[in-house]
Structures are given as C-alpha cells and as structure tokens.
N, C-alpha and C positions, 0 to 999 in steps of 0.2 A: 610473740614477745618472749625474749629469753628470761631466765631466772633472775639475772642481775638487774635487768630493766624493771621487772616486777617489784623487786625489793626496793629499788630506788624510788619507785612511785608510791609505795605503801605509806610512807610518812606524809608526803604532801596530800594524799587522798584522805588520810585520817585527820590531818589538820584542817582540811577543807570541810569535812563533815563536822568537826568540832566547832569551827567558826560559824557554820550555818546554824547549828544548834544554839550557839550563843545569840545570834541575831534573832532566831525564832522565839526563844524563851524571853529574851529582852523585850521584844515587841509585845509579847503577851502581858508583860508587867506594866505596859503603858495603857492598857485597857482600863476603863473607869472603875471596874470592880476591884482592881488590884493597884489602884493609884498610890496606895501607901508604900508600895514596893518599887516606885518609879526610880529611886536612886539605884536599886539593885539592877533595874533594867538598863540604866545608863552604863553601869559597870559591865553588864553583859555586852552591850554594844562596843564599849572600849576594848574589851578582851577579844571580841570577834574581829575588830579592826586590826588589833595587834597581831592576831594569828594570821590574818590575810596578808599583812605586811611581811611576816616571817616566810610565808609560802612564796611571795613574790621575790624576796631576797634569796631564797634557796634556788628558785628557778633561774634567777639572774646569775648567781654564782655558777650554776651548772652550765648555763649558756656560755659564759666567759671561759670556763674550763674547756668546753668542747671546741670553741673556736681557736684556742691557743694550742690545742693538741694536733 
C-alpha cells in the first residue's frame, strides 16, 4: 500500500474506531446499574450511527470518483 492510500484510509479507520467506542460505551450505559445514564447511552448510539453514515458517504464518494476517472 502506498503512502497516499494509507493517508486516505486513516480518517475512515479513525472514524470506525470512534463509532465502535460510541456503541460500546452507549451499550454499557443501558446496564441496570447505570440506568440513570440511559439518555446519554441513546445519544452515544445516535452519534455512533451518524459516524457510520459519514464513513459510508465517504466511501461512496470515493467509489464514484474512482469510476468516473
């Protein structure tokens, strides 16, 4: 993998890690001993989903760019 390809992949990889962490910590907040933080858990899930959507949009944009070139 060349240097440019590695750089292009860094942001989606970072965002994927961030979204996974949002889902993980959001799911912990649904456990009975932290039920008072369930609203924060919901927002973690929303943010994780939004980040996943951004990753998908970035990959779709890159795919369209590569097919038109």
